[in-house]
N, C-alpha and C positions, 0 to 999 in steps of 0.2 A: 512437335505437340505431344502430347500425351493421348493416348490409345481409349484410356477409360471413356466411357457415355456418359459417368455424372460421376464428381468425386470432390469431398472436402480434403483439401490440402493442408495437414499441420505440420509447420515449421520447428522443428527441436529447437531449433539453435534460436528462434525466436522466442521460445520459454526460455532457455538459458538467461538469454540476452535481459526479458523481465524480471528473472527473478535477482542476476545481479545489480540490475539497476533497486530493486524494489531494495535489496540488504544494505544500498549505499543510504537510500533514505530514512531506510529505518535506523541506521548503526547508532546507540549499541544494542539495540531492540533485536532479538532473531526475527525470523520471517517463517510463518506456516504459508506453506503453499496449499491453497482450497480445492481439490479435484475432485468434490462431491458431484452428481449427476453427470457420472463420465467426466469430469472433466471437462464440466460445461461445454458437452458435447464436442471435446475435444481426443476422448479417449484417456479413463483414468489412469491406467497402467503408463500406456507412453511418457506423459505430460509428469506424473510423479517421479518416474527413471528420471526424467531431464530435468526436473526444480532439485532434487538432491544433489543430482551430479552439479549444479552451478551454485549450492550452499545451503537452500531452504533446511533448516534444520528440525522443523517440524511439518507434516501431512496434514489438512483436515478433512474428514467427509461426514455426512449427515449422519446416515446409517451405520449399524453395523457392519451387515452384509459387504458395504463399500469397502469398507477397511480388513475385514477379512478375505476379499479378492484382492488385494494392495500387499497383504501377508502370501498368500500362494502366489503370488509372482515374485517372491524374493524379494520383498520389499522391506526393510530392517527400521524405517527412521521411526521416531515416534510418531504414530498417528491418533487424532483426537475423532471420535465419533459423538454427535451430540444431540443427536435426534430421536427420540426415543417413545415404544408404544409398550404397555403393558405384555404384548408380544412377545416385545424383543426379546433373545435369545441371549443375556448378559452372558451369560456361561461360556459361550462363543467366543465372544468378544474377551473377555476373563482370557480366556486360553490363547487365543493370537494374538494377546500382549497389547490390546487397544487401552487408550487412556479413554474415561468415558464420562461426558458431560454429564451433570446431575443439576434438575432444576427442583427435586423435591420427592414426588413421590416416588422416585426411581432408585432411591437411595437403601430402600427396605430390602424391593427385589436383589438388588446389585449385592448387597452386602450375604444376603442367602445363595446367591448365586458363584461367592467368592468362595463361603463356608464350604459347600458343595464340591467345588472345583481346589481345594485348599490349597488356593492361591490368592492372595490380596489383590483385591482391585487397587486400580489407579483412577483416581476421581479428581476431575476439576467442577468446582462447584458454581454455580449459574446465577448471579443474580438482578433480578429485571429492575434497569436502573431505568426504565423510560418508554423501551421498545413496546411492550405490551403483551409479548410472545412468550415465548419459554423464559425460566427463571423464578429465582424464587421473589416474593414481594417481598420489600422492605422491612413490613411489619413480622415478617414471619422469620427474617435472615438470622437472628441472634439462637432463635430453638435450633434451627437447620443447622448451625453450625458444631452447637451441640451435639445433636446425635449424630453428625457427620464424625464427630469427633471420639465418641460411645464408641462407636466400630471402630475407627482408628486403632482404639488401644486394645480392643478387643483381638487386633492384626486380619479385619478382615478387609480394609482398603486403607491407602495414603491418599490422603489431599494433596495432589500434586498441584493442582491452579486453584485460582479462583479467574472467574470471567465475564463478559458481559455482549454486549451489542450495542453498537449506536444506531440511531435511528434517521436521521439527516445529517449524517456526517458530509454527503455530499453535496449537500447547502452550506460550506462550511461557516458561513457570517450567524446562521442563525445560534440562537442565544441555547434551544435545549441541549445541544453537546454540552456546552459549558456546565449545564447541570447535571449532565449523565456522567461527566468524570466526575462533580463532586459526590455523588451520591457512589461511584465505587470507589472513589474512596474513602468513603466513610465506610464502606462496607469492606474493606481490606482491612481498614483498621480495628475494627470490630473483630474479626477472625482473629487477627495477629496477637489484640487483648486476650483472645479466647485462648490460645495457645496455639495456633495454626502457622506452618511454616512451610509455606508454601513454597516452587521452585518457579512456579513463571505466574506475572498476570497480565490478562489481554484483553482489551476493549477495540482496539481498532480493526476496523474492517479496509478496503481498498481505499477508497476515501477520504477514511479518519488517516492513514498511513501516510497520502499524500500530501494532505493539505493539514493537518492538526498534529505539530510532533508531540503535543501534551499526552497525546492519547496513547504514545507509543507501550509504555511502561516496558514489561520485559518482551513481550513477544508481542507481534500485530500476524493480523491473518489476514491474508490477501486473496482474492478470488480475483474478480475480473480484471485486473491489474494484471495479475499473471499471466494472462492469455493477451496482452498486450492494448486493452480496450480501456477507453477513459469511463470512469465513471460520473464526470461530471459534463451537463449541458454545454459550459463553454470553456471546454478545453476540450482541443482532441489528442490523440496517442501520442503523434511528434510533439506537442509543444510540451509532455509529460516524459516525454523520450524513452516512450513504449513500443514495443513492435507487437503489431496484430499478427497472428498466427495461424490464422485459419482463413482460407482462400476456396469460395464453392465455385466450381466451374463445369458445366456441362459441354454439350454441341448442339449444334440449332438443328432441332429434326424435321424442319419442313419449309418452304420458301414458296410465298405464292401470290399471284399477284391479285387484287381486290379493286372492284369500282368504288368511287364516291358513295358516302351514305351506307357502307355496310355494315351490320352489325357483328360485331366482334364479343365471343364466348357470353355464358349465360348471364341471362339477364338485359342484354343487351345493351348494356349501358355505354358502352363508347360503339360511336359511328365514324366511319374510313370520313375524312374532311376531304380527301381530294381522293383520285386514286394512287393508289399504292402498291408497297410488298407488304406483305405480313412475313414475321419468320416466326415459327412456332418452338419455345422453351421448356425440352422436358424434363421440370421440374415446378411440382404445386404444392398443395396443402399435406398431402401425404406425404411429401419428403420434408415437413417441417416450415414451409415459406407461410408468414400468415393470410389467412383468405383475402383476409381485408388490404391487403398491401400494397394493391393497386396503385400504379407510379414508379413502385422501386427501379432501380438502377438496373440494367445488363447491359456489358462492353462487350460489342464484338469489333473486332479489329480496330479497335484502338478508338473505338467511337461509343459512348454513351447512349441508349435509349430509356428510356419508360416504358413499364408492363402498362397495357394497356387492356382493358377490360375487366372482366373480375377474372381472381386466381382461380383455378380448378384444382381437380387434389391431385392429377400427376403433370399438369401442364400450365404454362402463362404464355400469350404473345405480346413482341413489340413490332411496333411500327417502323418501317427501315425510312418511310417520307421521300421514296423515291418510287416510281414503276417503272416494270419493264426489265425490272433485272433477275427476274427468277427463271432458273434456264439458261443464262449468260455464264460466262466469268465473272461478271460481277455477284453470282448468288451467294449468300452466303450458308449456303448448305453444308453441314458437315465443319463449320468452322467454330470456335471456341467460343462460347458464351460465360463469360464471367460475371457472376453475380456479386462478390466482394473477396475481397484484399486489401491487403498494404499500402493500394495505392503504387506500387514499382512501374505497372505499365498501363499506369492510366487510368483503371480499374477503381471503382467508388468503394467507402467502406463499407463496414456494416452497420455504423450511423446512418445512413444513408435510407437504407431497410428500417432501420428501428422508427425512422420517423415517419415513413410510409406508412408503416403499421399503425402510427401510435403508440408504441412501446418502448424498451430500453436495449439497447444491445446485450445485453445478460441475455434477452429471453431469446434473442433471434438464433445466437449461437448455441444454447444449451437444448433448443427444439430441433435442430436438425437431426433426420431422421435417420436409425441405423440403417434403411434402405438406403441413403448414400454412404456408396464404402471412402472409408478414411485411408489417406495415403500418408505416410512420414516421410518427412524430406529434412535434411540439415543444410540447410542454405549456410551461406557465410554472410552470414549478417553482421555488419561492422558497429564495435562499440563506442557511444561516443566519448571524448577526449578524456574524460574527469572519471568516467566510468570505468576503463580501462586501465588508467592508471596506477600502480602500486608503488604503496610507501616506502623511500628508502632505507625507513627504519620504525618499529614499534615499540614503545615503553608502555608495560601496565605496570600501575603502583598502587598499593591499598593505604588508603590514610584513616584517620579514626577521628574524624570533627571537625570543629571550624580550623580551628586553630592550624593544625599540624597541615590541611591543605594551603591553610594562607602560607606556610610555609615551605610546600613542595614550590609554590605557585612564585614565592618571591625569589627561590634557587634559581627557576627557570628565566623570571625578568631579568637578572642580572646578567644574562646572557644573549639577551635580544637586541637589536639593533633598527636601526630607522630603514623602513620599508618592509619590517616583517608582519607579516598576516597570521593572526590565531583564528579559528573557527571552534566554537565553542558549541558541544551538543550535550542533554542531558534534559531529563524531564523536571517540573516543575517542583523544586527541593533538592534540585541535584547537589547543588552549589558553584554554577556558573558565575555570581555575582562575586560571591567570596572568593572564588580563584581569581577573577580580576582582582579584587582588592590587594590580594596577595602579589599579584602581577607588577601592580604598582608600585607599590612599596618595594619592591626589588629593584623596580627603575626607576626610584625615586619622585616619582611623581606627586605632587600635592594630595594630600588625605582628603576622605570624602566621598570616595566612586562607591555610587550609589545606582540602583538599575536604573537605565535609560529608558526605562518604558514608556513615559509619558513624551518625553522630546524626540524618542530616536535615536541621536547620537549624544553625546557628550564630549568634551575634550578634556582633557585632565593636564595641565603643564607641568613640563617637569621643571624641578628644583636644585637639580644639579647640571650635568653639561648635558645630558642626552636626550633622548628622542621624547616627545609629548604623547600621552597617550591619548587613543580616540576607540573610545567605549561604544557601542553600533547595538540595539536591540532589531533584530531583523525579523520578528515573528510575524508582524503583521505587514509585511514586505513580501506580495505573494512572488515576486520573479526576479529575475536578474535584472531586468527594464524596470521595476520599481526599483532597486537598488540603484544604479546607474542616476535616479534620479533626483537623490540626493548628495551628489557630487563627491563620493570618497575619493575616487583618484587624486582629486584635488591637494590634499592631503597625504594620500599616502607613500610618496617618497620620501617624507618627513619625519614620519609619524611610525610608531606601532598600532596596528589598527588590530580591535580585541571585538568579534561580532557572534553575538549570542544567537540562539536558532540561524546558523548562517551557512548551513550545510545547502549545496545546491543555487543558493542564491549570491555567493560573492567569488567562486573560487577564479572567476574570469579576470577578477582586479589585479590579480599577482601569477610571477610566474612559478614561487614557490609559498608554500604556508604548514603551516600545524594545524593540524585538527587535532581536535582535546574532546573526548568523551568520555562523562561522567556519568556514574551508577552509582547510587544510593541501595542501602539497603532496603527489602522490604519491611514497612510498616512501621509500628513504632512513634518510638519519642519525636518529635519534630515534625510529622508528618502537616503539611502545611493546612491550613485554616482556611486559605482562601479558598473562594468559590468557583475556582476555575480560572485559568489564565484566562480564556477568551473575554469571560464576563469583565475583568478587568482591562482588557484593554478596549473592549466595544467601548467604554464612556472615555477612551481616550482619543482627543486629537492627534494628527500628525502637526510635530512641531517641527522649531529649527533648530538646526548643529547650533549647541548651548556648551558653557562653561557648568561645572558644577553647581553653581548657583544657588539658590536655598530654596528653591522649589519641593515640594514634598514629594515622595516617590515610594514606591512600594518596593521592598524587598524582598524578594520571592523566593533566598535558599536559606537555609539555617537558620527558621526561622523562631523556632525554639533555643534560649542562650545556653541551656544543658543539652543540647544535642551532640551526643557524642556518637550517632552511625557512623558506620566503616564507608567512606565512598571508594569505588573502585574507578581509578581514572587511565584512560588509554589515552598517550600522545603519540601521534603520527606523523613523521615528516616528508614531505610532498616539496618533488623539483629539486634545481640545483644549488639552492639557497643549503638548504638542509641533508643535502647526497655527501656535501662537503664538511659539513659537521654535524655533531648528536650532541645534544646538549646531556652534561654530568647533573645530573639528578637525584637526591635520596633522601630520604623522610628520616628523621629521628626519632 
């Protein structure tokens, strides 16, 4: 047992595991690891280093001094700081090479600081799409873009990104997220039409990253998920395949016998129901534990006890429920007491403390006081199978428009066989259905492939001698269990199965698969006019497996017939089928 009286143990291997997991979920978008508030209480510098080691492409902080501290620690990854006041030292941020989020009023001050520094600022323009906090109001957005471009023409700044923030992504079915996506797309289109050529568009936070692929765009900003905690009330970290990184533990400071009906702690809100033994836990609200969190769990020797009575500044009490053990071999004096951790040794998660305090897990870990020393470890955290498996090969090809995309897919379709599984990933308008149409042409299936949005699954019969094509839209299927409910395994051996929005939902169905990620260029012609994929799906009920039929459906990519935007298509082969064969692909 560790000799420290009190400590928050942070497992950097868990941080790296979570980053790899989030990279997998977000692909082809990049991952920003948000390390504001001292890494949500975990320690910004160690967490940032671990996150970058694991593949995080960006780091995010709220305030400029937080970013400067990372630079002073030798961290060179791109860093975005987005929360400022008129007293913020923009010049120091520019000198440190930070990217700066801008909502409006900051632009003039940043331009002045850049002129003084003789170094252009890198800025991300923020549009308020509905959260109502920071961000430029939509009615001022066009003028804001114009002002930013004027400063860019003067060489004082470069508009690197456009971003916004989701308000209710932790409740994935709420329509406000669809509305925010629509407003964000409109804002990007306005900026693009005005001449802004951005590197990154970013909207998704942790819940958006984990539940709404249509929010991913070029970059996702992951905060709480980075630390292994779930942003959802109805899903645990384990269900999301995340690993909690912090364990908070101490040692029992006192153990004594108490009679029945004896009051405990300030206010005497708890009285012992019978003769018992009380144990004193030397952690309190001065250490960041909420004062109102009576009932929070403390695990001692593998057994969990609720905190009784009011939590004080420096201590709390648990009732062991057994009399006469103080001063005996059964005494827990000096034994380890764990408030929360990953659950390996039977301890409770931080979510139990959040429930006791009537708050969220974000607040519990973030408020753990510096009075609690941090200790960093590197455990042997196993990756789950799909996250750990590397592709046998990867191909990246760029196409220009629907015709060339379909031609590439047709070439691949000619080389597919019964039992093949293809997983398609890409934002709204990336070209997933168009790609599937090309696959069908190459396979020789009947024409008429459209999005299976409204029926979930369509079977397209082969007009030659090859396998049929099963086309699936998994967007509304939230888990692998829901995928199993539509019985794809009954047809997989004899068909080619193509699943849009299928990542992390269908990998278990086959030992081999092709993962196909599609990224469209930023803005411009062909930007979808639909009001967000979720709003379309909200009206659609789950339907049966269907043939092509005559029912109406919405084709959600290459909506503009003149869309000649370029698509970057990444194809990766997994499993023994594709380890032995790499398809020959070329674009004319």
